Phi, psi and omega in degrees: 000134180245137179243138175234123186252136172232144183228137175211158178249137181207166179260141177217188180221151175279178183295339179274002178092358180288136180278129181229160175258130178231158174249114184261123176244124182238131179237132178272130179251127180253160177274189185291337179271359178091003179277146178302138183243301179200171178250144173246122182245140178232125177255128177240127180285115179242025183300317182296318181295318179296320179295323177296319179296318178296321178295321179295316178298321178293321178295316179297320178296322179294315180296318180298322179296325178291313181297327181291340179268356181285142177285348179274158174274113185240136182212161170241125184244130179270116182287334182283313182271354180054053179203161174282132176252351174203139173219133180282177185299326181297323176297316180298317180293322182293314183278337182083019178239152176285158176305323179294321177295319180297318178292324182291330179299329180059224182287349180276358182301312182295326178297329182281321192238346182276136179295132183304326182289344183256356185299316181296320180294318179293320178298317178295326178294316179297322178296321177293320181296326180299331181257008187287154176280174183299325185266005185290141173226117186236132180259150175210141178248142182198172179246138176231152180262124178279182185295339178277353181092005181272138177278129181240141177272131180236150175235115183253140173244112187252145177227152177299141182237325179211153182227158175269186183295334179275358178090002178282143179290126179255333179224146178236147176256124185242140174242118190242142180238137176280113183244025184301311181298320179295318179295320178297320178295318178296318179296321179293319178297317179298318179296317179295318179296319179297316178297320179295317178298320179295318179294320178298319179296318178298314180296322179297316179295321177297315180296320178298319177296317178297318179298320178296319178297317179296319179297319178296318178295318179298319179298318179295319179295318178297318178297318180294317179296318180296318179296320179296314181296317179298320180297312182295319179296320180292331182275000184307309183294315183295328180280320186281323185301310179294326179293318178298324178295315180299313181295318182294311182291324177293327177293320179297317181293323178295330179282354179081010182290340179257010180124166181290148180240148174283162177305319181293321177295319178298319180297315182293318178296324178297321177294320178297315182296314180295318179295322178296317179296319179296317180294322178296322177297318178296318179297320179298320179295317179298317180292324177297317178297318180298321180294319180296315182292326182278354180078013178285160176054068178299153182303142174253107188269131177204172177287132184231131172276094187297324181299313180295315181296318180295322179295323178296318178294323178299315180292331181297321183269357183299318179300320179295321179291318180296326179295337179259001180072031181264135178283133178254129182240136184228135177216122182202130177291158183275341189254039178293138175275145176295152176237159177270115180198182178263113186294317183296320179292322178294320176304311184295320179297311182294322179297321177295315182293315180291320179296320177295321181299317179290319184299320186260020176239122180271326179202164183107234186214163170227129182230152175232127181236124181250133177219166182216141172221194184294336183275339181150204184249142178237133177239120179252127178250114185245144176219164179251033184280205188288340180080174184228136178291154184301321183290347181257356188298324178269329184290339181295345179267001177281154180296132173062019179269132178232131175294148179310133191293137174248178180295338182275358185246035184291340183286347176069201182148170182267354182075030182244347186301309181288326177298315178294319182298315181295318179296319178296320179297315180298327182293340179246016177077011179270175184217137177246128177233157183222143173226130185199155173221142178303131179080359183237012176083184183219156174228115175258128184243123177254117179254119184250121180289162177301328177206147180293157183303328184271356184284000000 
């Protein structure tokens, strides 16, 4: 007996008229001689299964309609077959291919549109996704070429979508964003930063070169200044000794100790003596400046009665002031406390300030006022002389600087007295300030701390 089975699915209806789906199986039964004998038919009701399939198809169509309205690029990628099994409308519009074309490309899709430099990264990403847990979300960035041939930067966020019996992920659901503009902006920022760093490096190297040049120049200037100071200090004896001889012998002759002199001889010797004293004063100022610059003769700090010392300097210049008919004014409290300072340097500073006040005052007065507070002692030297223009107030402390000569400055000078005074003041922590107006006199103020900073 031979049986031949055929199976088909068809729709039929029950006695109540309801349409149902059945699976019809028919088998041919033959007799012993092989001739057809009869058919055996089996009907199986598959209505529930068909309805489930229809519901599933409807559900997929509904989900696809939702995904097609999303602004994101959404796809389902099969890791086993290495191809897209679903792409929404946004993917088609972005790539310029129909969904059918994308599916038809199969595994060659990435070869067509994925940037070669990103293939290894995407492959490694798929390998990670195959082992991902249910809740895993993994991002990957890559470049794809659209239908116009332009490379676009994409950022995909993938999640597991289906698994095999061993639990390995077989399909992933991806949500992709076009980040081309952002990447271009990042690249531009990186380019600008790189350019800025290069320019900063160039400027830094230029500044370093300039600093090296300045350091070399400063070193040369320091060496030159030191050599000048050493030379002047070494020449002190050689310069002063002959001048002292000239001044001394001319003084002896003026006194008549070497014999009587004619009026003309006395006049000439007086000029020699005065010129020698003037030259000796200039040399002393130059040598004092050289000593300060070379660091010789460090301050000798001791307790000093500033009131007594200032009064002695005041009395020293009184004969010169009386000879010019200048009124001398003095003001000092009796209960001044001693301060720690260098007495010899303070003597020289005050003598320079008082001597200048008398020198540059033709008539009127010269005054010295001493005061004390918690910070130290202040001595103000005031005169009613020619005054100083605003543009010269700081320059008068420069080496060899002389204000344009007035009638009150006939005695001349090397322009070093105030320069030396300021340096001496700084060496003991003191400060010299000046206030003046042309034609209204000047006030030089010396502020002496209770103790120098290094004491």
